[in-house]
Jmol script that loads the backbone (N, CA, C; Angstrom):
load data "model"
ATOM      1  N   MET A   1       8.777 -21.277 -23.859  1.00  0.00           N
ATOM      2  CA  MET A   1       8.715 -19.842 -24.081  1.00  0.00           C
ATOM      3  C   MET A   1       7.904 -19.202 -22.963  1.00  0.00           C
ATOM      4  N   VAL A   2       8.344 -18.036 -22.547  1.00  0.00           N
ATOM      5  CA  VAL A   2       7.713 -17.329 -21.450  1.00  0.00           C
ATOM      6  C   VAL A   2       6.566 -16.490 -21.989  1.00  0.00           C
ATOM      7  N   SER A   3       5.414 -16.592 -21.333  1.00  0.00           N
ATOM      8  CA  SER A   3       4.266 -15.792 -21.758  1.00  0.00           C
ATOM      9  C   SER A   3       4.391 -14.376 -21.195  1.00  0.00           C
ATOM     10  N   ALA A   4       3.559 -13.490 -21.705  1.00  0.00           N
ATOM     11  CA  ALA A   4       3.579 -12.099 -21.250  1.00  0.00           C
ATOM     12  C   ALA A   4       3.163 -12.005 -19.784  1.00  0.00           C
ATOM     13  N   ALA A   5       2.215 -12.818 -19.363  1.00  0.00           N
ATOM     14  CA  ALA A   5       1.773 -12.798 -17.969  1.00  0.00           C
ATOM     15  C   ALA A   5       2.900 -13.241 -17.038  1.00  0.00           C
ATOM     16  N   ASP A   6       3.666 -14.245 -17.445  1.00  0.00           N
ATOM     17  CA  ASP A   6       4.799 -14.693 -16.638  1.00  0.00           C
ATOM     18  C   ASP A   6       5.871 -13.605 -16.530  1.00  0.00           C
ATOM     19  N   ALA A   7       6.126 -12.919 -17.619  1.00  0.00           N
ATOM     20  CA  ALA A   7       7.120 -11.847 -17.612  1.00  0.00           C
ATOM     21  C   ALA A   7       6.663 -10.686 -16.734  1.00  0.00           C
ATOM     22  N   ILE A   8       5.386 -10.337 -16.803  1.00  0.00           N
ATOM     23  CA  ILE A   8       4.853  -9.261 -15.964  1.00  0.00           C
ATOM     24  C   ILE A   8       4.915  -9.671 -14.495  1.00  0.00           C
ATOM     25  N   GLY A   9       4.608 -10.929 -14.205  1.00  0.00           N
ATOM     26  CA  GLY A   9       4.704 -11.414 -12.829  1.00  0.00           C
ATOM     27  C   GLY A   9       6.125 -11.354 -12.302  1.00  0.00           C
ATOM     28  N   LEU A  10       7.092 -11.683 -13.133  1.00  0.00           N
ATOM     29  CA  LEU A  10       8.495 -11.603 -12.729  1.00  0.00           C
ATOM     30  C   LEU A  10       8.901 -10.155 -12.475  1.00  0.00           C
ATOM     31  N   VAL A  11       8.432  -9.234 -13.291  1.00  0.00           N
ATOM     32  CA  VAL A  11       8.729  -7.812 -13.087  1.00  0.00           C
ATOM     33  C   VAL A  11       8.103  -7.330 -11.780  1.00  0.00           C
ATOM     34  N   VAL A  12       6.900  -7.790 -11.476  1.00  0.00           N
ATOM     35  CA  VAL A  12       6.255  -7.415 -10.212  1.00  0.00           C
ATOM     36  C   VAL A  12       7.081  -7.914  -9.032  1.00  0.00           C
ATOM     37  N   ILE A  13       7.548  -9.146  -9.107  1.00  0.00           N
ATOM     38  CA  ILE A  13       8.394  -9.685  -8.041  1.00  0.00           C
ATOM     39  C   ILE A  13       9.664  -8.856  -7.894  1.00  0.00           C
ATOM     40  N   LEU A  14      10.289  -8.498  -8.994  1.00  0.00           N
ATOM     41  CA  LEU A  14      11.513  -7.689  -8.946  1.00  0.00           C
ATOM     42  C   LEU A  14      11.250  -6.311  -8.337  1.00  0.00           C
ATOM     43  N   LEU A  15      10.152  -5.680  -8.719  1.00  0.00           N
ATOM     44  CA  LEU A  15       9.844  -4.356  -8.189  1.00  0.00           C
ATOM     45  C   LEU A  15       9.507  -4.390  -6.703  1.00  0.00           C
ATOM     46  N   VAL A  16       8.702  -5.359  -6.297  1.00  0.00           N
ATOM     47  CA  VAL A  16       8.342  -5.475  -4.880  1.00  0.00           C
ATOM     48  C   VAL A  16       9.581  -5.776  -4.047  1.00  0.00           C
ATOM     49  N   ASN A  17      10.395  -6.702  -4.486  1.00  0.00           N
ATOM     50  CA  ASN A  17      11.604  -7.047  -3.742  1.00  0.00           C
ATOM     51  C   ASN A  17      12.586  -5.877  -3.687  1.00  0.00           C
ATOM     52  N   SER A  18      12.702  -5.122  -4.762  1.00  0.00           N
ATOM     53  CA  SER A  18      13.595  -3.958  -4.761  1.00  0.00           C
ATOM     54  C   SER A  18      13.091  -2.888  -3.795  1.00  0.00           C
ATOM     55  N   ALA A  19      11.790  -2.648  -3.778  1.00  0.00           N
ATOM     56  CA  ALA A  19      11.227  -1.657  -2.858  1.00  0.00           C
ATOM     57  C   ALA A  19      11.408  -2.083  -1.412  1.00  0.00           C
ATOM     58  N   VAL A  20      11.181  -3.349  -1.116  1.00  0.00           N
ATOM     59  CA  VAL A  20      11.364  -3.845   0.248  1.00  0.00           C
ATOM     60  C   VAL A  20      12.835  -3.780   0.656  1.00  0.00           C
ATOM     61  N   ALA A  21      13.732  -4.086  -0.248  1.00  0.00           N
ATOM     62  CA  ALA A  21      15.160  -4.002   0.051  1.00  0.00           C
ATOM     63  C   ALA A  21      15.566  -2.553   0.351  1.00  0.00           C
ATOM     64  N   ALA A  22      15.033  -1.605  -0.406  1.00  0.00           N
ATOM     65  CA  ALA A  22      15.337  -0.195  -0.151  1.00  0.00           C
ATOM     66  C   ALA A  22      14.776   0.238   1.201  1.00  0.00           C
ATOM     67  N   LEU A  23      13.568  -0.201   1.532  1.00  0.00           N
ATOM     68  CA  LEU A  23      12.983   0.145   2.827  1.00  0.00           C
ATOM     69  C   LEU A  23      13.742  -0.493   3.983  1.00  0.00           C
ATOM     70  N   LEU A  24      14.162  -1.742   3.817  1.00  0.00           N
ATOM     71  CA  LEU A  24      14.965  -2.388   4.855  1.00  0.00           C
ATOM     72  C   LEU A  24      16.295  -1.658   5.056  1.00  0.00           C
ATOM     73  N   THR A  25      16.921  -1.278   3.976  1.00  0.00           N
ATOM     74  CA  THR A  25      18.188  -0.556   4.070  1.00  0.00           C
ATOM     75  C   THR A  25      17.996   0.763   4.794  1.00  0.00           C
ATOM     76  N   ARG A  26      16.949   1.497   4.450  1.00  0.00           N
ATOM     77  CA  ARG A  26      16.677   2.779   5.110  1.00  0.00           C
ATOM     78  C   ARG A  26      16.368   2.569   6.592  1.00  0.00           C
ATOM     79  N   PHE A  27      15.571   1.539   6.891  1.00  0.00           N
ATOM     80  CA  PHE A  27      15.222   1.261   8.283  1.00  0.00           C
ATOM     81  C   PHE A  27      16.472   0.985   9.112  1.00  0.00           C
ATOM     82  N   PHE A  28      17.353   0.136   8.601  1.00  0.00           N
ATOM     83  CA  PHE A  28      18.561  -0.188   9.351  1.00  0.00           C
ATOM     84  C   PHE A  28      19.505   1.007   9.429  1.00  0.00           C
ATOM     85  N   ARG A  29      19.556   1.829   8.409  1.00  0.00           N
ATOM     86  CA  ARG A  29      20.430   3.007   8.456  1.00  0.00           C
ATOM     87  C   ARG A  29      19.932   4.023   9.471  1.00  0.00           C
ATOM     88  N   VAL A  30      18.609   4.133   9.626  1.00  0.00           N
ATOM     89  CA  VAL A  30      18.057   5.083  10.584  1.00  0.00           C
ATOM     90  C   VAL A  30      18.193   4.554  12.012  1.00  0.00           C
ATOM     91  N   ARG A  31      17.932   3.275  12.208  1.00  0.00           N
ATOM     92  CA  ARG A  31      17.927   2.694  13.546  1.00  0.00           C
ATOM     93  C   ARG A  31      19.321   2.425  14.104  1.00  0.00           C
ATOM     94  N   LEU A  32      20.249   2.024  13.269  1.00  0.00           N
ATOM     95  CA  LEU A  32      21.584   1.693  13.752  1.00  0.00           C
ATOM     96  C   LEU A  32      22.500   2.892  13.575  1.00  0.00           C
ATOM     97  N   HIS A  33      23.307   3.159  14.568  1.00  0.00           N
ATOM     98  CA  HIS A  33      24.137   4.357  14.552  1.00  0.00           C
ATOM     99  C   HIS A  33      25.562   4.091  14.074  1.00  0.00           C
ATOM    100  N   THR A  34      25.801   2.914  13.522  1.00  0.00           N
ATOM    101  CA  THR A  34      27.117   2.604  12.983  1.00  0.00           C
ATOM    102  C   THR A  34      27.014   2.433  11.477  1.00  0.00           C
ATOM    103  N   ALA A  35      28.076   2.724  10.797  1.00  0.00           N
ATOM    104  CA  ALA A  35      28.066   2.604   9.335  1.00  0.00           C
ATOM    105  C   ALA A  35      28.058   1.145   8.904  1.00  0.00           C
ATOM    106  N   TRP A  36      28.830   0.311   9.580  1.00  0.00           N
ATOM    107  CA  TRP A  36      28.931  -1.089   9.179  1.00  0.00           C
ATOM    108  C   TRP A  36      27.753  -1.920   9.673  1.00  0.00           C
ATOM    109  N   GLY A  37      27.137  -1.513  10.768  1.00  0.00           N
ATOM    110  CA  GLY A  37      26.026  -2.282  11.321  1.00  0.00           C
ATOM    111  C   GLY A  37      24.868  -2.396  10.363  1.00  0.00           C
ATOM    112  N   SER A  38      24.499  -1.293   9.736  1.00  0.00           N
ATOM    113  CA  SER A  38      23.371  -1.332   8.800  1.00  0.00           C
ATOM    114  C   SER A  38      23.702  -2.184   7.582  1.00  0.00           C
ATOM    115  N   ALA A  39      24.928  -2.102   7.094  1.00  0.00           N
ATOM    116  CA  ALA A  39      25.310  -2.910   5.931  1.00  0.00           C
ATOM    117  C   ALA A  39      25.297  -4.397   6.266  1.00  0.00           C
ATOM    118  N   ILE A  40      25.759  -4.736   7.466  1.00  0.00           N
ATOM    119  CA  ILE A  40      25.768  -6.150   7.862  1.00  0.00           C
ATOM    120  C   ILE A  40      24.350  -6.672   8.017  1.00  0.00           C
ATOM    121  N   TYR A  41      23.477  -5.882   8.650  1.00  0.00           N
ATOM    122  CA  TYR A  41      22.096  -6.321   8.798  1.00  0.00           C
ATOM    123  C   TYR A  41      21.401  -6.467   7.450  1.00  0.00           C
ATOM    124  N   VAL A  42      21.670  -5.550   6.532  1.00  0.00           N
ATOM    125  CA  VAL A  42      21.065  -5.653   5.202  1.00  0.00           C
ATOM    126  C   VAL A  42      21.547  -6.915   4.497  1.00  0.00           C
ATOM    127  N   LEU A  43      22.828  -7.217   4.614  1.00  0.00           N
ATOM    128  CA  LEU A  43      23.368  -8.410   3.945  1.00  0.00           C
ATOM    129  C   LEU A  43      22.938  -9.710   4.605  1.00  0.00           C
ATOM    130  N   LEU A  44      22.641  -9.685   5.903  1.00  0.00           N
ATOM    131  CA  LEU A  44      22.235 -10.904   6.591  1.00  0.00           C
ATOM    132  C   LEU A  44      20.720 -11.102   6.619  1.00  0.00           C
ATOM    133  N   LEU A  45      19.967 -10.055   6.909  1.00  0.00           N
ATOM    134  CA  LEU A  45      18.519 -10.187   7.028  1.00  0.00           C
ATOM    135  C   LEU A  45      17.773  -9.894   5.728  1.00  0.00           C
ATOM    136  N   GLY A  46      18.365  -9.082   4.868  1.00  0.00           N
ATOM    137  CA  GLY A  46      17.720  -8.741   3.599  1.00  0.00           C
ATOM    138  C   GLY A  46      17.393  -9.952   2.743  1.00  0.00           C
ATOM    139  N   PRO A  47      18.344 -10.848   2.500  1.00  0.00           N
ATOM    140  CA  PRO A  47      18.026 -12.022   1.682  1.00  0.00           C
ATOM    141  C   PRO A  47      16.957 -12.923   2.286  1.00  0.00           C
ATOM    142  N   VAL A  48      16.903 -13.002   3.616  1.00  0.00           N
ATOM    143  CA  VAL A  48      15.876 -13.832   4.258  1.00  0.00           C
ATOM    144  C   VAL A  48      14.494 -13.257   3.992  1.00  0.00           C
ATOM    145  N   VAL A  49      14.354 -11.943   4.137  1.00  0.00           N
ATOM    146  CA  VAL A  49      13.071 -11.290   3.880  1.00  0.00           C
ATOM    147  C   VAL A  49      12.694 -11.404   2.410  1.00  0.00           C
ATOM    148  N   LEU A  50      13.653 -11.183   1.529  1.00  0.00           N
ATOM    149  CA  LEU A  50      13.366 -11.271   0.098  1.00  0.00           C
ATOM    150  C   LEU A  50      13.041 -12.698  -0.331  1.00  0.00           C
ATOM    151  N   LEU A  51      13.673 -13.683   0.284  1.00  0.00           N
ATOM    152  CA  LEU A  51      13.334 -15.069  -0.013  1.00  0.00           C
ATOM    153  C   LEU A  51      11.899 -15.366   0.409  1.00  0.00           C
ATOM    154  N   GLY A  52      11.504 -14.889   1.576  1.00  0.00           N
ATOM    155  CA  GLY A  52      10.117 -15.066   2.019  1.00  0.00           C
ATOM    156  C   GLY A  52       9.127 -14.397   1.087  1.00  0.00           C
ATOM    157  N   LEU A  53       9.429 -13.182   0.664  1.00  0.00           N
ATOM    158  CA  LEU A  53       8.552 -12.485  -0.290  1.00  0.00           C
ATOM    159  C   LEU A  53       8.484 -13.216  -1.626  1.00  0.00           C
ATOM    160  N   THR A  54       9.615 -13.709  -2.079  1.00  0.00           N
ATOM    161  CA  THR A  54       9.640 -14.445  -3.342  1.00  0.00           C
ATOM    162  C   THR A  54       8.795 -15.708  -3.241  1.00  0.00           C
ATOM    163  N   LEU A  55       8.909 -16.414  -2.126  1.00  0.00           N
ATOM    164  CA  LEU A  55       8.097 -17.619  -1.944  1.00  0.00           C
ATOM    165  C   LEU A  55       6.611 -17.299  -1.900  1.00  0.00           C
ATOM    166  N   ILE A  56       6.257 -16.206  -1.261  1.00  0.00           N
ATOM    167  CA  ILE A  56       4.847 -15.815  -1.204  1.00  0.00           C
ATOM    168  C   ILE A  56       4.350 -15.379  -2.576  1.00  0.00           C
ATOM    169  N   LEU A  57       5.107 -14.507  -3.246  1.00  0.00           N
ATOM    170  CA  LEU A  57       4.654 -13.974  -4.536  1.00  0.00           C
ATOM    171  C   LEU A  57       4.644 -15.038  -5.633  1.00  0.00           C
ATOM    172  N   SER A  58       5.651 -15.899  -5.632  1.00  0.00           N
ATOM    173  CA  SER A  58       5.704 -16.896  -6.706  1.00  0.00           C
ATOM    174  C   SER A  58       4.930 -18.162  -6.364  1.00  0.00           C
ATOM    175  N   GLY A  59       4.852 -18.495  -5.087  1.00  0.00           N
ATOM    176  CA  GLY A  59       4.166 -19.723  -4.699  1.00  0.00           C
ATOM    177  C   GLY A  59       2.680 -19.522  -4.474  1.00  0.00           C
ATOM    178  N   VAL A  60       2.332 -18.638  -3.552  1.00  0.00           N
ATOM    179  CA  VAL A  60       0.932 -18.429  -3.199  1.00  0.00           C
ATOM    180  C   VAL A  60       0.199 -17.677  -4.297  1.00  0.00           C
ATOM    181  N   LEU A  61       0.797 -16.624  -4.816  1.00  0.00           N
ATOM    182  CA  LEU A  61       0.129 -15.805  -5.839  1.00  0.00           C
ATOM    183  C   LEU A  61       0.416 -16.265  -7.266  1.00  0.00           C
ATOM    184  N   SER A  62       1.303 -17.213  -7.439  1.00  0.00           N
ATOM    185  CA  SER A  62       1.660 -17.785  -8.748  1.00  0.00           C
ATOM    186  C   SER A  62       2.130 -16.737  -9.755  1.00  0.00           C
ATOM    187  N   LEU A  63       2.932 -15.795  -9.287  1.00  0.00           N
ATOM    188  CA  LEU A  63       3.522 -14.805 -10.192  1.00  0.00           C
ATOM    189  C   LEU A  63       4.874 -15.304 -10.676  1.00  0.00           C
ATOM    190  N   GLY A  64       5.299 -14.813 -11.801  1.00  0.00           N
ATOM    191  CA  GLY A  64       6.626 -15.134 -12.306  1.00  0.00           C
ATOM    192  C   GLY A  64       6.658 -16.339 -13.214  1.00  0.00           C
ATOM    193  N   ALA A  65       7.821 -16.535 -13.788  1.00  0.00           N
ATOM    194  CA  ALA A  65       8.020 -17.613 -14.752  1.00  0.00           C
ATOM    195  C   ALA A  65       8.967 -18.659 -14.185  1.00  0.00           C
ATOM    196  N   ASN A  66       9.021 -19.803 -14.816  1.00  0.00           N
ATOM    197  CA  ASN A  66       9.978 -20.836 -14.458  1.00  0.00           C
ATOM    198  C   ASN A  66      11.332 -20.420 -15.021  1.00  0.00           C
ATOM    199  N   LEU A  67      12.263 -20.105 -14.129  1.00  0.00           N
ATOM    200  CA  LEU A  67      13.564 -19.613 -14.577  1.00  0.00           C
ATOM    201  C   LEU A  67      14.553 -20.730 -14.883  1.00  0.00           C
ATOM    202  N   GLY A  68      14.197 -21.952 -14.566  1.00  0.00           N
ATOM    203  CA  GLY A  68      15.022 -23.068 -14.969  1.00  0.00           C
ATOM    204  C   GLY A  68      15.967 -23.609 -13.928  1.00  0.00           C
ATOM    205  N   SER A  69      16.579 -22.746 -13.130  1.00  0.00           N
ATOM    206  CA  SER A  69      17.534 -23.234 -12.140  1.00  0.00           C
ATOM    207  C   SER A  69      17.394 -22.428 -10.853  1.00  0.00           C
ATOM    208  N   PRO A  70      17.718 -23.040  -9.736  1.00  0.00           N
ATOM    209  CA  PRO A  70      17.673 -22.299  -8.471  1.00  0.00           C
ATOM    210  C   PRO A  70      18.655 -21.134  -8.427  1.00  0.00           C
ATOM    211  N   ALA A  71      19.784 -21.271  -9.097  1.00  0.00           N
ATOM    212  CA  ALA A  71      20.762 -20.178  -9.124  1.00  0.00           C
ATOM    213  C   ALA A  71      20.194 -18.950  -9.831  1.00  0.00           C
ATOM    214  N   ALA A  72      19.461 -19.163 -10.906  1.00  0.00           N
ATOM    215  CA  ALA A  72      18.846 -18.040 -11.621  1.00  0.00           C
ATOM    216  C   ALA A  72      17.796 -17.364 -10.760  1.00  0.00           C
ATOM    217  N   VAL A  73      17.055 -18.151 -10.020  1.00  0.00           N
ATOM    218  CA  VAL A  73      16.037 -17.582  -9.131  1.00  0.00           C
ATOM    219  C   VAL A  73      16.701 -16.742  -8.044  1.00  0.00           C
ATOM    220  N   LEU A  74      17.740 -17.267  -7.420  1.00  0.00           N
ATOM    221  CA  LEU A  74      18.428 -16.523  -6.370  1.00  0.00           C
ATOM    222  C   LEU A  74      19.053 -15.241  -6.900  1.00  0.00           C
ATOM    223  N   LEU A  75      19.664 -15.316  -8.065  1.00  0.00           N
ATOM    224  CA  LEU A  75      20.287 -14.125  -8.633  1.00  0.00           C
ATOM    225  C   LEU A  75      19.254 -13.085  -9.061  1.00  0.00           C
ATOM    226  N   LEU A  76      18.200 -13.525  -9.709  1.00  0.00           N
ATOM    227  CA  LEU A  76      17.242 -12.593 -10.291  1.00  0.00           C
ATOM    228  C   LEU A  76      16.238 -12.054  -9.291  1.00  0.00           C
ATOM    229  N   THR A  77      15.835 -12.839  -8.315  1.00  0.00           N
ATOM    230  CA  THR A  77      14.784 -12.375  -7.408  1.00  0.00           C
ATOM    231  C   THR A  77      15.289 -11.976  -6.029  1.00  0.00           C
ATOM    232  N   ILE A  78      16.547 -12.267  -5.713  1.00  0.00           N
ATOM    233  CA  ILE A  78      17.066 -11.883  -4.399  1.00  0.00           C
ATOM    234  C   ILE A  78      18.298 -10.999  -4.529  1.00  0.00           C
ATOM    235  N   ALA A  79      19.320 -11.443  -5.227  1.00  0.00           N
ATOM    236  CA  ALA A  79      20.571 -10.674  -5.308  1.00  0.00           C
ATOM    237  C   ALA A  79      20.388  -9.358  -6.068  1.00  0.00           C
ATOM    238  N   LEU A  80      19.723  -9.412  -7.204  1.00  0.00           N
ATOM    239  CA  LEU A  80      19.516  -8.193  -7.996  1.00  0.00           C
ATOM    240  C   LEU A  80      18.651  -7.163  -7.259  1.00  0.00           C
ATOM    241  N   PRO A  81      17.481  -7.532  -6.711  1.00  0.00           N
ATOM    242  CA  PRO A  81      16.701  -6.536  -5.967  1.00  0.00           C
ATOM    243  C   PRO A  81      17.399  -6.023  -4.710  1.00  0.00           C
ATOM    244  N   LEU A  82      18.150  -6.897  -4.032  1.00  0.00           N
ATOM    245  CA  LEU A  82      18.865  -6.456  -2.837  1.00  0.00           C
ATOM    246  C   LEU A  82      19.923  -5.415  -3.198  1.00  0.00           C
ATOM    247  N   SER A  83      20.646  -5.660  -4.272  1.00  0.00           N
ATOM    248  CA  SER A  83      21.666  -4.695  -4.682  1.00  0.00           C
ATOM    249  C   SER A  83      21.030  -3.409  -5.216  1.00  0.00           C
ATOM    250  N   LEU A  84      19.929  -3.518  -5.938  1.00  0.00           N
ATOM    251  CA  LEU A  84      19.241  -2.314  -6.425  1.00  0.00           C
ATOM    252  C   LEU A  84      18.669  -1.490  -5.281  1.00  0.00           C
ATOM    253  N   GLY A  85      18.025  -2.155  -4.327  1.00  0.00           N
ATOM    254  CA  GLY A  85      17.432  -1.442  -3.201  1.00  0.00           C
ATOM    255  C   GLY A  85      18.472  -0.767  -2.330  1.00  0.00           C
ATOM    256  N   ALA A  86      19.559  -1.471  -2.019  1.00  0.00           N
ATOM    257  CA  ALA A  86      20.620  -0.880  -1.208  1.00  0.00           C
ATOM    258  C   ALA A  86      21.296   0.260  -1.956  1.00  0.00           C
ATOM    259  N   THR A  87      21.525   0.092  -3.239  1.00  0.00           N
ATOM    260  CA  THR A  87      22.129   1.158  -4.044  1.00  0.00           C
ATOM    261  C   THR A  87      21.227   2.382  -4.088  1.00  0.00           C
ATOM    262  N   PHE A  88      19.938   2.160  -4.241  1.00  0.00           N
ATOM    263  CA  PHE A  88      18.984   3.271  -4.258  1.00  0.00           C
ATOM    264  C   PHE A  88      19.050   4.038  -2.945  1.00  0.00           C
ATOM    265  N   ASP A  89      19.077   3.333  -1.826  1.00  0.00           N
ATOM    266  CA  ASP A  89      19.082   4.028  -0.545  1.00  0.00           C
ATOM    267  C   ASP A  89      20.418   4.701  -0.265  1.00  0.00           C
ATOM    268  N   TYR A  90      21.522   4.050  -0.548  1.00  0.00           N
ATOM    269  CA  TYR A  90      22.818   4.627  -0.227  1.00  0.00           C
ATOM    270  C   TYR A  90      23.206   5.778  -1.145  1.00  0.00           C
ATOM    271  N   PHE A  91      22.856   5.717  -2.420  1.00  0.00           N
ATOM    272  CA  PHE A  91      23.333   6.727  -3.364  1.00  0.00           C
ATOM    273  C   PHE A  91      22.273   7.739  -3.783  1.00  0.00           C
ATOM    274  N   TRP A  92      21.003   7.395  -3.697  1.00  0.00           N
ATOM    275  CA  TRP A  92      19.969   8.305  -4.161  1.00  0.00           C
ATOM    276  C   TRP A  92      19.379   9.110  -3.013  1.00  0.00           C
ATOM    277  N   MET A  93      19.099   8.452  -1.896  1.00  0.00           N
ATOM    278  CA  MET A  93      18.472   9.100  -0.757  1.00  0.00           C
ATOM    279  C   MET A  93      19.534   9.805   0.086  1.00  0.00           C
ATOM    280  N   PRO A  94      19.160  10.895   0.751  1.00  0.00           N
ATOM    281  CA  PRO A  94      20.141  11.556   1.624  1.00  0.00           C
ATOM    282  C   PRO A  94      20.421  10.694   2.851  1.00  0.00           C
ATOM    283  N   ALA A  95      21.569  10.897   3.445  1.00  0.00           N
ATOM    284  CA  ALA A  95      21.934  10.148   4.650  1.00  0.00           C
ATOM    285  C   ALA A  95      20.969  10.509   5.776  1.00  0.00           C
ATOM    286  N   PRO A  96      20.699   9.586   6.674  1.00  0.00           N
ATOM    287  CA  PRO A  96      19.763   9.877   7.763  1.00  0.00           C
ATOM    288  C   PRO A  96      20.179  11.068   8.626  1.00  0.00           C
ATOM    289  N   ASP A  97      21.475  11.326   8.751  1.00  0.00           N
ATOM    290  CA  ASP A  97      21.934  12.469   9.545  1.00  0.00           C
ATOM    291  C   ASP A  97      21.649  13.800   8.862  1.00  0.00           C
ATOM    292  N   GLU A  98      21.504  13.797   7.555  1.00  0.00           N
ATOM    293  CA  GLU A  98      21.280  15.030   6.808  1.00  0.00           C
ATOM    294  C   GLU A  98      19.824  15.445   6.757  1.00  0.00           C
ATOM    295  N   VAL A  99      18.909  14.574   7.149  1.00  0.00           N
ATOM    296  CA  VAL A  99      17.481  14.869   7.081  1.00  0.00           C
ATOM    297  C   VAL A  99      17.070  15.603   8.346  1.00  0.00           C
ATOM    298  N   GLU A 100      16.445  16.750   8.167  1.00  0.00           N
ATOM    299  CA  GLU A 100      15.971  17.517   9.317  1.00  0.00           C
ATOM    300  C   GLU A 100      14.555  17.063   9.651  1.00  0.00           C
ATOM    301  N   LEU A 101      14.382  16.680  10.903  1.00  0.00           N
ATOM    302  CA  LEU A 101      13.075  16.255  11.358  1.00  0.00           C
ATOM    303  C   LEU A 101      12.384  17.403  12.069  1.00  0.00           C
ATOM    304  N   PRO A 102      11.067  17.479  11.973  1.00  0.00           N
ATOM    305  CA  PRO A 102      10.368  18.537  12.708  1.00  0.00           C
ATOM    306  C   PRO A 102      10.495  18.296  14.209  1.00  0.00           C
ATOM    307  N   GLY A 103      10.522  19.367  14.970  1.00  0.00           N
ATOM    308  CA  GLY A 103      10.656  19.246  16.415  1.00  0.00           C
ATOM    309  C   GLY A 103       9.384  18.704  17.046  1.00  0.00           C
ATOM    310  N   THR A 104       9.541  18.167  18.221  1.00  0.00           N
ATOM    311  CA  THR A 104       8.369  17.684  18.940  1.00  0.00           C
ATOM    312  C   THR A 104       7.632  18.864  19.537  1.00  0.00           C
ATOM    313  N   ARG A 105       6.453  18.627  20.000  1.00  0.00           N
ATOM    314  CA  ARG A 105       5.648  19.716  20.549  1.00  0.00           C
ATOM    315  C   ARG A 105       6.269  20.271  21.824  1.00  0.00           C
ATOM    316  N   ASP A 106       6.886  19.416  22.634  1.00  0.00           N
ATOM    317  CA  ASP A 106       7.509  19.895  23.861  1.00  0.00           C
ATOM    318  C   ASP A 106       8.684  20.810  23.565  1.00  0.00           C
ATOM    319  N   SER A 107       9.504  20.448  22.589  1.00  0.00           N
ATOM    320  CA  SER A 107      10.648  21.293  22.264  1.00  0.00           C
ATOM    321  C   SER A 107      10.192  22.597  21.617  1.00  0.00           C
ATOM    322  N   ASP A 108       9.082  22.563  20.853  1.00  0.00           N
ATOM    323  CA  ASP A 108       8.554  23.792  20.273  1.00  0.00           C
ATOM    324  C   ASP A 108       8.047  24.721  21.364  1.00  0.00           C
ATOM    325  N   ARG A 109       7.414  24.160  22.388  1.00  0.00           N
ATOM    326  CA  ARG A 109       6.913  24.980  23.492  1.00  0.00           C
ATOM    327  C   ARG A 109       8.069  25.582  24.283  1.00  0.00           C
ATOM    328  N   ARG A 110       9.148  24.803  24.453  1.00  0.00           N
ATOM    329  CA  ARG A 110      10.314  25.334  25.158  1.00  0.00           C
ATOM    330  C   ARG A 110      10.934  26.487  24.371  1.00  0.00           C
ATOM    331  N   GLU A 111      10.989  26.340  23.057  1.00  0.00           N
ATOM    332  CA  GLU A 111      11.548  27.411  22.221  1.00  0.00           C
ATOM    333  C   GLU A 111      10.678  28.654  22.308  1.00  0.00           C
ATOM    334  N   GLU A 112       9.364  28.493  22.320  1.00  0.00           N
ATOM    335  CA  GLU A 112       8.472  29.645  22.408  1.00  0.00           C
ATOM    336  C   GLU A 112       8.597  30.326  23.757  1.00  0.00           C
ATOM    337  N   SER A 113       8.777  29.541  24.829  1.00  0.00           N
ATOM    338  CA  SER A 113       8.882  30.135  26.169  1.00  0.00           C
ATOM    339  C   SER A 113      10.207  30.889  26.325  1.00  0.00           C
ATOM    340  N   ARG A 114      11.239  30.490  25.613  1.00  0.00           N
ATOM    341  CA  ARG A 114      12.508  31.201  25.682  1.00  0.00           C
ATOM    342  C   ARG A 114      12.429  32.553  24.993  1.00  0.00           C
ATOM    343  N   LEU A 115      11.596  32.658  23.978  1.00  0.00           N
ATOM    344  CA  LEU A 115      11.498  33.910  23.243  1.00  0.00           C
ATOM    345  C   LEU A 115      10.655  34.860  24.025  1.00  0.00           C
TER     346      LEU A 115
END
end "model"
wireframe off; spacefill off
backbone 0.3
color backbone group
C-alpha cells in the first residue's frame, strides 16, 4: 500500500516534470522558426530531460512511490507530464508570434527622433 508521503512525492514529480515540459516546449517554440522543428525537439529531447529529472527526484531526493514496473514509471513520470506540458503550451499559451515584446532602447530612441 502506498503511503501519503509516497503519493505526495509522486505528485511533486508529476508537477515538476509537467512544468519543465511546458518550459521546454515554449523555449523550442520561441527559438525555432519552424512549426515541426519545435515538436521534433520536444519529442526527442523532452523525454531525456524528464528522465534525468525523474532520476534526480526519485533517486537522490527519494520522492515518489514504487510503481511496480518500468513501463508504469515511463508512462506516469515521463509520457504524461510531457503530453500535459506540451498541451499546456500549444493550446493554453498564445503563439510566440502573437506576443508583443517591448522595443529595445535603441529602437525607442529612433522612434522618438523621428517624431
